[in-house]
mmCIF file of the N, C-alpha and C atoms, coordinates in Angstrom:
data_MODEL
# 
_entry.id   MODEL 
# 
loop_
_atom_site.group_PDB 
_atom_site.id 
_atom_site.type_symbol 
_atom_site.label_atom_id 
_atom_site.label_alt_id 
_atom_site.label_comp_id 
_atom_site.label_asym_id 
_atom_site.label_entity_id 
_atom_site.label_seq_id 
_atom_site.pdbx_PDB_ins_code 
_atom_site.Cartn_x 
_atom_site.Cartn_y 
_atom_site.Cartn_z 
_atom_site.occupancy 
_atom_site.B_iso_or_equiv 
_atom_site.pdbx_formal_charge 
_atom_site.auth_seq_id 
_atom_site.auth_comp_id 
_atom_site.auth_asym_id 
_atom_site.auth_atom_id 
_atom_site.pdbx_PDB_model_num 
ATOM 1   N N  . UNK A 1 1  ? -63.554 -59.242 62.317  1.00 0.00 ? 1  UNK A N  1 
ATOM 2   C CA . UNK A 1 1  ? -62.462 -60.375 61.063  1.00 0.00 ? 1  UNK A CA 1 
ATOM 3   C C  . UNK A 1 1  ? -63.014 -60.679 60.131  1.00 0.00 ? 1  UNK A C  1 
ATOM 4   N N  . UNK A 1 2  ? -63.669 -61.682 60.641  1.00 0.00 ? 2  UNK A N  1 
ATOM 5   C CA . UNK A 1 2  ? -64.354 -62.842 59.651  1.00 0.00 ? 2  UNK A CA 1 
ATOM 6   C C  . UNK A 1 2  ? -65.314 -62.522 58.610  1.00 0.00 ? 2  UNK A C  1 
ATOM 7   N N  . UNK A 1 3  ? -65.678 -61.306 58.985  1.00 0.00 ? 3  UNK A N  1 
ATOM 8   C CA . UNK A 1 3  ? -66.753 -60.960 57.841  1.00 0.00 ? 3  UNK A CA 1 
ATOM 9   C C  . UNK A 1 3  ? -65.486 -59.716 56.874  1.00 0.00 ? 3  UNK A C  1 
ATOM 10  N N  . UNK A 1 4  ? -64.808 -59.683 56.925  1.00 0.00 ? 4  UNK A N  1 
ATOM 11  C CA . UNK A 1 4  ? -63.800 -58.747 56.539  1.00 0.00 ? 4  UNK A CA 1 
ATOM 12  C C  . UNK A 1 4  ? -63.206 -60.104 55.369  1.00 0.00 ? 4  UNK A C  1 
ATOM 13  N N  . UNK A 1 5  ? -62.953 -61.398 56.267  1.00 0.00 ? 5  UNK A N  1 
ATOM 14  C CA . UNK A 1 5  ? -62.200 -62.216 55.379  1.00 0.00 ? 5  UNK A CA 1 
ATOM 15  C C  . UNK A 1 5  ? -63.587 -62.828 54.564  1.00 0.00 ? 5  UNK A C  1 
ATOM 16  N N  . UNK A 1 6  ? -64.298 -62.578 54.980  1.00 0.00 ? 6  UNK A N  1 
ATOM 17  C CA . UNK A 1 6  ? -64.914 -63.358 54.044  1.00 0.00 ? 6  UNK A CA 1 
ATOM 18  C C  . UNK A 1 6  ? -65.321 -62.414 52.905  1.00 0.00 ? 6  UNK A C  1 
ATOM 19  N N  . UNK A 1 7  ? -65.340 -61.360 53.177  1.00 0.00 ? 7  UNK A N  1 
ATOM 20  C CA . UNK A 1 7  ? -65.736 -60.929 51.665  1.00 0.00 ? 7  UNK A CA 1 
ATOM 21  C C  . UNK A 1 7  ? -64.357 -60.866 50.962  1.00 0.00 ? 7  UNK A C  1 
ATOM 22  N N  . UNK A 1 8  ? -63.517 -61.054 51.482  1.00 0.00 ? 8  UNK A N  1 
ATOM 23  C CA . UNK A 1 8  ? -62.411 -61.029 50.351  1.00 0.00 ? 8  UNK A CA 1 
ATOM 24  C C  . UNK A 1 8  ? -62.596 -62.067 49.863  1.00 0.00 ? 8  UNK A C  1 
ATOM 25  N N  . UNK A 1 9  ? -63.071 -62.946 50.031  1.00 0.00 ? 9  UNK A N  1 
ATOM 26  C CA . UNK A 1 9  ? -62.921 -64.312 49.401  1.00 0.00 ? 9  UNK A CA 1 
ATOM 27  C C  . UNK A 1 9  ? -64.474 -63.829 48.332  1.00 0.00 ? 9  UNK A C  1 
ATOM 28  N N  . UNK A 1 10 ? -65.155 -62.956 48.851  1.00 0.00 ? 10 UNK A N  1 
ATOM 29  C CA . UNK A 1 10 ? -66.050 -63.471 47.535  1.00 0.00 ? 10 UNK A CA 1 
ATOM 30  C C  . UNK A 1 10 ? -66.193 -61.952 46.896  1.00 0.00 ? 10 UNK A C  1 
ATOM 31  N N  . UNK A 1 11 ? -64.652 -61.349 46.692  1.00 0.00 ? 11 UNK A N  1 
ATOM 32  C CA . UNK A 1 11 ? -64.559 -60.412 45.761  1.00 0.00 ? 11 UNK A CA 1 
ATOM 33  C C  . UNK A 1 11 ? -63.595 -61.521 45.228  1.00 0.00 ? 11 UNK A C  1 
ATOM 34  N N  . UNK A 1 12 ? -62.767 -62.763 45.330  1.00 0.00 ? 12 UNK A N  1 
ATOM 35  C CA . UNK A 1 12 ? -61.927 -63.106 44.257  1.00 0.00 ? 12 UNK A CA 1 
ATOM 36  C C  . UNK A 1 12 ? -60.435 -62.984 44.960  1.00 0.00 ? 12 UNK A C  1 
ATOM 37  N N  . UNK A 1 13 ? -60.305 -62.283 45.772  1.00 0.00 ? 13 UNK A N  1 
ATOM 38  C CA . UNK A 1 13 ? -58.693 -61.371 46.820  1.00 0.00 ? 13 UNK A CA 1 
ATOM 39  C C  . UNK A 1 13 ? -58.059 -62.615 47.112  1.00 0.00 ? 13 UNK A C  1 
ATOM 40  N N  . UNK A 1 14 ? -58.480 -63.564 48.250  1.00 0.00 ? 14 UNK A N  1 
ATOM 41  C CA . UNK A 1 14 ? -57.735 -64.941 48.144  1.00 0.00 ? 14 UNK A CA 1 
ATOM 42  C C  . UNK A 1 14 ? -57.249 -65.644 47.155  1.00 0.00 ? 14 UNK A C  1 
ATOM 43  N N  . UNK A 1 15 ? -58.513 -65.232 45.960  1.00 0.00 ? 15 UNK A N  1 
ATOM 44  C CA . UNK A 1 15 ? -57.570 -66.495 44.740  1.00 0.00 ? 15 UNK A CA 1 
ATOM 45  C C  . UNK A 1 15 ? -56.908 -65.651 44.112  1.00 0.00 ? 15 UNK A C  1 
ATOM 46  N N  . UNK A 1 16 ? -57.088 -64.140 44.509  1.00 0.00 ? 16 UNK A N  1 
ATOM 47  C CA . UNK A 1 16 ? -55.949 -63.436 43.113  1.00 0.00 ? 16 UNK A CA 1 
ATOM 48  C C  . UNK A 1 16 ? -54.386 -63.950 43.862  1.00 0.00 ? 16 UNK A C  1 
ATOM 49  N N  . UNK A 1 17 ? -54.384 -63.762 45.595  1.00 0.00 ? 17 UNK A N  1 
ATOM 50  C CA . UNK A 1 17 ? -53.721 -63.972 46.681  1.00 0.00 ? 17 UNK A CA 1 
ATOM 51  C C  . UNK A 1 17 ? -52.797 -65.633 46.096  1.00 0.00 ? 17 UNK A C  1 
ATOM 52  N N  . UNK A 1 18 ? -53.540 -66.709 45.784  1.00 0.00 ? 18 UNK A N  1 
ATOM 53  C CA . UNK A 1 18 ? -52.633 -67.768 45.901  1.00 0.00 ? 18 UNK A CA 1 
ATOM 54  C C  . UNK A 1 18 ? -52.350 -67.815 44.324  1.00 0.00 ? 18 UNK A C  1 
ATOM 55  N N  . UNK A 1 19 ? -53.267 -66.553 43.364  1.00 0.00 ? 19 UNK A N  1 
ATOM 56  C CA . UNK A 1 19 ? -52.754 -67.004 41.874  1.00 0.00 ? 19 UNK A CA 1 
ATOM 57  C C  . UNK A 1 19 ? -51.266 -65.876 41.633  1.00 0.00 ? 19 UNK A C  1 
ATOM 58  N N  . UNK A 1 20 ? -50.920 -65.673 42.575  1.00 0.00 ? 20 UNK A N  1 
ATOM 59  C CA . UNK A 1 20 ? -49.758 -65.023 42.392  1.00 0.00 ? 20 UNK A CA 1 
ATOM 60  C C  . UNK A 1 20 ? -48.670 -65.519 43.549  1.00 0.00 ? 20 UNK A C  1 
ATOM 61  N N  . UNK A 1 21 ? -48.971 -66.433 44.322  1.00 0.00 ? 21 UNK A N  1 
ATOM 62  C CA . UNK A 1 21 ? -48.161 -67.909 44.823  1.00 0.00 ? 21 UNK A CA 1 
ATOM 63  C C  . UNK A 1 21 ? -48.092 -67.726 46.319  1.00 0.00 ? 21 UNK A C  1 
ATOM 64  N N  . UNK A 1 22 ? -48.579 -66.375 46.803  1.00 0.00 ? 22 UNK A N  1 
ATOM 65  C CA . UNK A 1 22 ? -48.121 -65.961 48.269  1.00 0.00 ? 22 UNK A CA 1 
ATOM 66  C C  . UNK A 1 22 ? -49.945 -66.731 48.980  1.00 0.00 ? 22 UNK A C  1 
ATOM 67  N N  . UNK A 1 23 ? -49.416 -67.015 50.393  1.00 0.00 ? 23 UNK A N  1 
ATOM 68  C CA . UNK A 1 23 ? -50.065 -68.202 51.204  1.00 0.00 ? 23 UNK A CA 1 
ATOM 69  C C  . UNK A 1 23 ? -50.651 -66.915 52.023  1.00 0.00 ? 23 UNK A C  1 
ATOM 70  N N  . UNK A 1 24 ? -52.385 -67.007 51.582  1.00 0.00 ? 24 UNK A N  1 
ATOM 71  C CA . UNK A 1 24 ? -53.232 -66.735 52.524  1.00 0.00 ? 24 UNK A CA 1 
ATOM 72  C C  . UNK A 1 24 ? -53.483 -66.272 53.776  1.00 0.00 ? 24 UNK A C  1 
ATOM 73  N N  . UNK A 1 25 ? -53.254 -67.516 54.354  1.00 0.00 ? 25 UNK A N  1 
ATOM 74  C CA . UNK A 1 25 ? -52.577 -67.848 55.761  1.00 0.00 ? 25 UNK A CA 1 
ATOM 75  C C  . UNK A 1 25 ? -51.588 -67.067 56.754  1.00 0.00 ? 25 UNK A C  1 
ATOM 76  N N  . UNK A 1 26 ? -50.201 -66.991 55.406  1.00 0.00 ? 26 UNK A N  1 
ATOM 77  C CA . UNK A 1 26 ? -49.111 -66.192 55.914  1.00 0.00 ? 26 UNK A CA 1 
ATOM 78  C C  . UNK A 1 26 ? -49.671 -64.413 55.906  1.00 0.00 ? 26 UNK A C  1 
ATOM 79  N N  . UNK A 1 27 ? -50.451 -63.909 54.690  1.00 0.00 ? 27 UNK A N  1 
ATOM 80  C CA . UNK A 1 27 ? -50.783 -62.940 54.961  1.00 0.00 ? 27 UNK A CA 1 
ATOM 81  C C  . UNK A 1 27 ? -51.936 -62.156 55.809  1.00 0.00 ? 27 UNK A C  1 
ATOM 82  N N  . UNK A 1 28 ? -52.994 -63.500 55.553  1.00 0.00 ? 28 UNK A N  1 
ATOM 83  C CA . UNK A 1 28 ? -54.269 -62.562 56.111  1.00 0.00 ? 28 UNK A CA 1 
ATOM 84  C C  . UNK A 1 28 ? -54.357 -63.120 57.821  1.00 0.00 ? 28 UNK A C  1 
ATOM 85  N N  . UNK A 1 29 ? -54.371 -63.624 58.200  1.00 0.00 ? 29 UNK A N  1 
ATOM 86  C CA . UNK A 1 29 ? -54.193 -64.541 59.499  1.00 0.00 ? 29 UNK A CA 1 
ATOM 87  C C  . UNK A 1 29 ? -53.794 -64.733 60.091  1.00 0.00 ? 29 UNK A C  1 
ATOM 88  N N  . UNK A 1 30 ? -52.579 -64.711 59.716  1.00 0.00 ? 30 UNK A N  1 
ATOM 89  C CA . UNK A 1 30 ? -51.617 -65.172 61.128  1.00 0.00 ? 30 UNK A CA 1 
ATOM 90  C C  . UNK A 1 30 ? -51.307 -63.806 61.243  1.00 0.00 ? 30 UNK A C  1 
ATOM 91  N N  . UNK A 1 31 ? -51.120 -62.544 61.090  1.00 0.00 ? 31 UNK A N  1 
ATOM 92  C CA . UNK A 1 31 ? -51.222 -61.193 61.478  1.00 0.00 ? 31 UNK A CA 1 
ATOM 93  C C  . UNK A 1 31 ? -51.676 -60.752 62.154  1.00 0.00 ? 31 UNK A C  1 
ATOM 94  N N  . UNK A 1 32 ? -53.277 -61.223 62.415  1.00 0.00 ? 32 UNK A N  1 
ATOM 95  C CA . UNK A 1 32 ? -54.791 -60.890 62.902  1.00 0.00 ? 32 UNK A CA 1 
ATOM 96  C C  . UNK A 1 32 ? -54.588 -61.304 64.005  1.00 0.00 ? 32 UNK A C  1 
ATOM 97  N N  . UNK A 1 33 ? -54.130 -63.122 64.289  1.00 0.00 ? 33 UNK A N  1 
ATOM 98  C CA . UNK A 1 33 ? -53.989 -63.942 65.300  1.00 0.00 ? 33 UNK A CA 1 
ATOM 99  C C  . UNK A 1 33 ? -52.713 -63.406 66.495  1.00 0.00 ? 33 UNK A C  1 
ATOM 100 N N  . UNK A 1 34 ? -51.472 -63.141 65.605  1.00 0.00 ? 34 UNK A N  1 
ATOM 101 C CA . UNK A 1 34 ? -50.501 -62.220 66.557  1.00 0.00 ? 34 UNK A CA 1 
ATOM 102 C C  . UNK A 1 34 ? -50.922 -61.069 67.381  1.00 0.00 ? 34 UNK A C  1 
ATOM 103 N N  . UNK A 1 35 ? -51.327 -60.082 66.642  1.00 0.00 ? 35 UNK A N  1 
ATOM 104 C CA . UNK A 1 35 ? -52.028 -58.659 67.193  1.00 0.00 ? 35 UNK A CA 1 
ATOM 105 C C  . UNK A 1 35 ? -52.854 -59.033 68.418  1.00 0.00 ? 35 UNK A C  1 
ATOM 106 N N  . UNK A 1 36 ? -53.838 -59.881 68.284  1.00 0.00 ? 36 UNK A N  1 
ATOM 107 C CA . UNK A 1 36 ? -55.047 -60.236 69.040  1.00 0.00 ? 36 UNK A CA 1 
ATOM 108 C C  . UNK A 1 36 ? -54.518 -60.544 70.372  1.00 0.00 ? 36 UNK A C  1 
ATOM 109 N N  . UNK A 1 37 ? -53.185 -61.456 70.389  1.00 0.00 ? 37 UNK A N  1 
ATOM 110 C CA . UNK A 1 37 ? -52.605 -62.190 71.218  1.00 0.00 ? 37 UNK A CA 1 
ATOM 111 C C  . UNK A 1 37 ? -51.928 -61.148 72.030  1.00 0.00 ? 37 UNK A C  1 
ATOM 112 N N  . UNK A 1 38 ? -51.418 -59.843 71.145  1.00 0.00 ? 38 UNK A N  1 
ATOM 113 C CA . UNK A 1 38 ? -50.747 -59.155 71.976  1.00 0.00 ? 38 UNK A CA 1 
ATOM 114 C C  . UNK A 1 38 ? -51.649 -58.470 72.669  1.00 0.00 ? 38 UNK A C  1 
ATOM 115 N N  . UNK A 1 39 ? -53.006 -57.996 71.932  1.00 0.00 ? 39 UNK A N  1 
ATOM 116 C CA . UNK A 1 39 ? -53.415 -56.258 72.431  1.00 0.00 ? 39 UNK A CA 1 
ATOM 117 C C  . UNK A 1 39 ? -54.547 -56.822 73.684  1.00 0.00 ? 39 UNK A C  1 
ATOM 118 N N  . UNK A 1 40 ? -54.878 -58.382 73.507  1.00 0.00 ? 40 UNK A N  1 
ATOM 119 C CA . UNK A 1 40 ? -56.231 -58.971 73.972  1.00 0.00 ? 40 UNK A CA 1 
ATOM 120 C C  . UNK A 1 40 ? -55.990 -58.689 75.798  1.00 0.00 ? 40 UNK A C  1 
ATOM 121 N N  . UNK A 1 41 ? -54.564 -59.403 75.772  1.00 0.00 ? 41 UNK A N  1 
ATOM 122 C CA . UNK A 1 41 ? -53.838 -59.429 77.724  1.00 0.00 ? 41 UNK A CA 1 
ATOM 123 C C  . UNK A 1 41 ? -54.366 -57.046 77.869  1.00 0.00 ? 41 UNK A C  1 
ATOM 124 N N  . UNK A 1 42 ? -53.581 -56.626 77.069  1.00 0.00 ? 42 UNK A N  1 
ATOM 125 C CA . UNK A 1 42 ? -53.741 -55.714 77.640  1.00 0.00 ? 42 UNK A CA 1 
ATOM 126 C C  . UNK A 1 42 ? -54.965 -54.916 77.536  1.00 0.00 ? 42 UNK A C  1 
ATOM 127 N N  . UNK A 1 43 ? -56.258 -55.181 76.818  1.00 0.00 ? 43 UNK A N  1 
ATOM 128 C CA . UNK A 1 43 ? -57.536 -54.533 76.347  1.00 0.00 ? 43 UNK A CA 1 
ATOM 129 C C  . UNK A 1 43 ? -57.664 -55.135 78.040  1.00 0.00 ? 43 UNK A C  1 
ATOM 130 N N  . UNK A 1 44 ? -58.058 -56.245 78.822  1.00 0.00 ? 44 UNK A N  1 
ATOM 131 C CA . UNK A 1 44 ? -58.359 -57.010 79.521  1.00 0.00 ? 44 UNK A CA 1 
ATOM 132 C C  . UNK A 1 44 ? -57.772 -56.248 80.791  1.00 0.00 ? 44 UNK A C  1 
ATOM 133 N N  . UNK A 1 45 ? -56.167 -55.644 81.217  1.00 0.00 ? 45 UNK A N  1 
ATOM 134 C CA . UNK A 1 45 ? -56.214 -55.125 82.397  1.00 0.00 ? 45 UNK A CA 1 
ATOM 135 C C  . UNK A 1 45 ? -56.880 -53.558 81.936  1.00 0.00 ? 45 UNK A C  1 
ATOM 136 N N  . UNK A 1 46 ? -57.099 -53.117 80.752  1.00 0.00 ? 46 UNK A N  1 
ATOM 137 C CA . UNK A 1 46 ? -57.246 -51.518 80.843  1.00 0.00 ? 46 UNK A CA 1 
ATOM 138 C C  . UNK A 1 46 ? -59.083 -51.980 81.300  1.00 0.00 ? 46 UNK A C  1 
ATOM 139 N N  . UNK A 1 47 ? -59.747 -52.875 80.799  1.00 0.00 ? 47 UNK A N  1 
ATOM 140 C CA . UNK A 1 47 ? -61.232 -53.198 80.998  1.00 0.00 ? 47 UNK A CA 1 
ATOM 141 C C  . UNK A 1 47 ? -61.664 -53.489 82.682  1.00 0.00 ? 47 UNK A C  1 
ATOM 142 N N  . UNK A 1 48 ? -60.557 -54.307 83.407  1.00 0.00 ? 48 UNK A N  1 
ATOM 143 C CA . UNK A 1 48 ? -60.489 -54.311 84.623  1.00 0.00 ? 48 UNK A CA 1 
ATOM 144 C C  . UNK A 1 48 ? -60.059 -52.698 85.785  1.00 0.00 ? 48 UNK A C  1 
ATOM 145 N N  . UNK A 1 49 ? -59.106 -52.639 84.964  1.00 0.00 ? 49 UNK A N  1 
ATOM 146 C CA . UNK A 1 49 ? -59.461 -51.056 86.110  1.00 0.00 ? 49 UNK A CA 1 
ATOM 147 C C  . UNK A 1 49 ? -60.211 -50.406 85.915  1.00 0.00 ? 49 UNK A C  1 
ATOM 148 N N  . UNK A 1 50 ? -60.750 -49.998 84.525  1.00 0.00 ? 50 UNK A N  1 
ATOM 149 C CA . UNK A 1 50 ? -62.099 -49.223 84.605  1.00 0.00 ? 50 UNK A CA 1 
ATOM 150 C C  . UNK A 1 50 ? -63.207 -49.493 85.410  1.00 0.00 ? 50 UNK A C  1 
ATOM 151 N N  . UNK A 1 51 ? -63.498 -50.826 85.206  1.00 0.00 ? 51 UNK A N  1 
ATOM 152 C CA . UNK A 1 51 ? -64.332 -51.439 85.753  1.00 0.00 ? 51 UNK A CA 1 
ATOM 153 C C  . UNK A 1 51 ? -64.266 -51.072 87.753  1.00 0.00 ? 51 UNK A C  1 
ATOM 154 N N  . UNK A 1 52 ? -63.017 -51.335 88.368  1.00 0.00 ? 52 UNK A N  1 
ATOM 155 C CA . UNK A 1 52 ? -62.375 -51.104 89.659  1.00 0.00 ? 52 UNK A CA 1 
ATOM 156 C C  . UNK A 1 52 ? -62.661 -49.259 90.043  1.00 0.00 ? 52 UNK A C  1 
ATOM 157 N N  . UNK A 1 53 ? -62.373 -48.386 89.161  1.00 0.00 ? 53 UNK A N  1 
ATOM 158 C CA . UNK A 1 53 ? -62.666 -47.107 89.198  1.00 0.00 ? 53 UNK A CA 1 
ATOM 159 C C  . UNK A 1 53 ? -64.133 -47.162 89.402  1.00 0.00 ? 53 UNK A C  1 
ATOM 160 N N  . UNK A 1 54 ? -64.849 -47.035 88.545  1.00 0.00 ? 54 UNK A N  1 
ATOM 161 C CA . UNK A 1 54 ? -66.552 -47.009 88.114  1.00 0.00 ? 54 UNK A CA 1 
ATOM 162 C C  . UNK A 1 54 ? -67.067 -47.663 89.661  1.00 0.00 ? 54 UNK A C  1 
ATOM 163 N N  . UNK A 1 55 ? -66.598 -49.018 89.842  1.00 0.00 ? 55 UNK A N  1 
ATOM 164 C CA . UNK A 1 55 ? -67.425 -49.092 91.121  1.00 0.00 ? 55 UNK A CA 1 
ATOM 165 C C  . UNK A 1 55 ? -67.101 -48.500 92.164  1.00 0.00 ? 55 UNK A C  1 
ATOM 166 N N  . UNK A 1 56 ? -65.413 -48.462 92.363  1.00 0.00 ? 56 UNK A N  1 
ATOM 167 C CA . UNK A 1 56 ? -64.717 -46.970 93.499  1.00 0.00 ? 56 UNK A CA 1 
ATOM 168 C C  . UNK A 1 56 ? -65.712 -45.860 93.894  1.00 0.00 ? 56 UNK A C  1 
ATOM 169 N N  . UNK A 1 57 ? -65.873 -45.370 92.138  1.00 0.00 ? 57 UNK A N  1 
ATOM 170 C CA . UNK A 1 57 ? -67.227 -44.061 92.163  1.00 0.00 ? 57 UNK A CA 1 
ATOM 171 C C  . UNK A 1 57 ? -68.958 -44.282 92.704  1.00 0.00 ? 57 UNK A C  1 
ATOM 172 N N  . UNK A 1 58 ? -68.978 -45.374 92.244  1.00 0.00 ? 58 UNK A N  1 
ATOM 173 C CA . UNK A 1 58 ? -70.186 -45.514 92.969  1.00 0.00 ? 58 UNK A CA 1 
ATOM 174 C C  . UNK A 1 58 ? -70.866 -46.095 93.912  1.00 0.00 ? 58 UNK A C  1 
ATOM 175 N N  . UNK A 1 59 ? -69.157 -46.541 94.888  1.00 0.00 ? 59 UNK A N  1 
ATOM 176 C CA . UNK A 1 59 ? -68.980 -47.162 96.492  1.00 0.00 ? 59 UNK A CA 1 
ATOM 177 C C  . UNK A 1 59 ? -68.629 -45.496 97.190  1.00 0.00 ? 59 UNK A C  1 
ATOM 178 N N  . UNK A 1 60 ? -68.378 -44.926 96.968  1.00 0.00 ? 60 UNK A N  1 
ATOM 179 C CA . UNK A 1 60 ? -67.936 -43.463 97.873  1.00 0.00 ? 60 UNK A CA 1 
ATOM 180 C C  . UNK A 1 60 ? -69.389 -42.992 97.506  1.00 0.00 ? 60 UNK A C  1 
ATOM 181 N N  . UNK A 1 61 ? -70.484 -42.677 96.672  1.00 0.00 ? 61 UNK A N  1 
ATOM 182 C CA . UNK A 1 61 ? -71.829 -42.134 96.689  1.00 0.00 ? 61 UNK A CA 1 
ATOM 183 C C  . UNK A 1 61 ? -72.637 -42.940 97.785  1.00 0.00 ? 61 UNK A C  1 
ATOM 184 N N  . UNK A 1 62 ? -72.142 -44.467 98.131  1.00 0.00 ? 62 UNK A N  1 
ATOM 185 C CA . UNK A 1 62 ? -73.037 -45.166 98.949  1.00 0.00 ? 62 UNK A CA 1 
ATOM 186 C C  . UNK A 1 62 ? -71.867 -44.983 100.535 1.00 0.00 ? 62 UNK A C  1 
ATOM 187 N N  . UNK A 1 63 ? -71.193 -44.851 100.320 1.00 0.00 ? 63 UNK A N  1 
ATOM 188 C CA . UNK A 1 63 ? -70.757 -44.377 102.078 1.00 0.00 ? 63 UNK A CA 1 
ATOM 189 C C  . UNK A 1 63 ? -69.442 -45.131 101.760 1.00 0.00 ? 63 UNK A C  1 
ATOM 190 N N  . UNK A 1 64 ? -69.153 -45.835 100.911 1.00 0.00 ? 64 UNK A N  1 
ATOM 191 C CA . UNK A 1 64 ? -67.337 -46.564 101.295 1.00 0.00 ? 64 UNK A CA 1 
ATOM 192 C C  . UNK A 1 64 ? -66.628 -46.107 100.400 1.00 0.00 ? 64 UNK A C  1 
ATOM 193 N N  . UNK A 1 65 ? -65.466 -46.069 101.539 1.00 0.00 ? 65 UNK A N  1 
ATOM 194 C CA . UNK A 1 65 ? -64.136 -45.053 101.119 1.00 0.00 ? 65 UNK A CA 1 
ATOM 195 C C  . UNK A 1 65 ? -63.466 -45.936 99.810  1.00 0.00 ? 65 UNK A C  1 
ATOM 196 N N  . UNK A 1 66 ? -62.905 -45.492 99.902  1.00 0.00 ? 66 UNK A N  1 
ATOM 197 C CA . UNK A 1 66 ? -62.551 -45.781 97.996  1.00 0.00 ? 66 UNK A CA 1 
ATOM 198 C C  . UNK A 1 66 ? -60.750 -46.889 99.481  1.00 0.00 ? 66 UNK A C  1 
ATOM 199 N N  . UNK A 1 67 ? -60.597 -46.237 100.415 1.00 0.00 ? 67 UNK A N  1 
ATOM 200 C CA . UNK A 1 67 ? -59.604 -47.563 101.132 1.00 0.00 ? 67 UNK A CA 1 
ATOM 201 C C  . UNK A 1 67 ? -60.161 -49.133 101.156 1.00 0.00 ? 67 UNK A C  1 
ATOM 202 N N  . UNK A 1 68 ? -61.269 -49.303 100.648 1.00 0.00 ? 68 UNK A N  1 
ATOM 203 C CA . UNK A 1 68 ? -61.759 -50.987 101.013 1.00 0.00 ? 68 UNK A CA 1 
ATOM 204 C C  . UNK A 1 68 ? -61.217 -51.341 99.800  1.00 0.00 ? 68 UNK A C  1 
ATOM 205 N N  . UNK A 1 69 ? -61.321 -50.435 98.611  1.00 0.00 ? 69 UNK A N  1 
ATOM 206 C CA . UNK A 1 69 ? -60.521 -51.607 97.135  1.00 0.00 ? 69 UNK A CA 1 
ATOM 207 C C  . UNK A 1 69 ? -59.387 -51.410 97.218  1.00 0.00 ? 69 UNK A C  1 
ATOM 208 N N  . UNK A 1 70 ? -58.277 -51.165 98.211  1.00 0.00 ? 70 UNK A N  1 
ATOM 209 C CA . UNK A 1 70 ? -56.763 -51.375 98.205  1.00 0.00 ? 70 UNK A CA 1 
ATOM 210 C C  . UNK A 1 70 ? -56.190 -52.507 99.074  1.00 0.00 ? 70 UNK A C  1 
ATOM 211 N N  . UNK A 1 71 ? -57.427 -52.313 99.786  1.00 0.00 ? 71 UNK A N  1 
ATOM 212 C CA . UNK A 1 71 ? -57.117 -53.518 101.444 1.00 0.00 ? 71 UNK A CA 1 
ATOM 213 C C  . UNK A 1 71 ? -57.184 -55.366 99.995  1.00 0.00 ? 71 UNK A C  1 
ATOM 214 N N  . UNK A 1 72 ? -57.721 -55.060 99.330  1.00 0.00 ? 72 UNK A N  1 
ATOM 215 C CA . UNK A 1 72 ? -58.124 -56.649 98.267  1.00 0.00 ? 72 UNK A CA 1 
ATOM 216 C C  . UNK A 1 72 ? -57.206 -57.280 97.788  1.00 0.00 ? 72 UNK A C  1 
ATOM 217 N N  . UNK A 1 73 ? -56.549 -56.296 97.197  1.00 0.00 ? 73 UNK A N  1 
ATOM 218 C CA . UNK A 1 73 ? -55.137 -57.074 96.945  1.00 0.00 ? 73 UNK A CA 1 
ATOM 219 C C  . UNK A 1 73 ? -54.450 -57.393 97.243  1.00 0.00 ? 73 UNK A C  1 
# 
């Protein structure tokens, strides 16, 4: 995100937005922050679930049953 905003600054797109009377903060930054706040918890839950599944797969090969993972919740 920072690289894209930096590129917009170099190509004077942000200055053009200011010249047209729109706020670059409202048009560029705020929607990206809101999207990040919405998606980041969802991605964290998915990553934790995939990590548990991977650990469960490895533990089965080591002789530990999948019920071990269910007891700890």
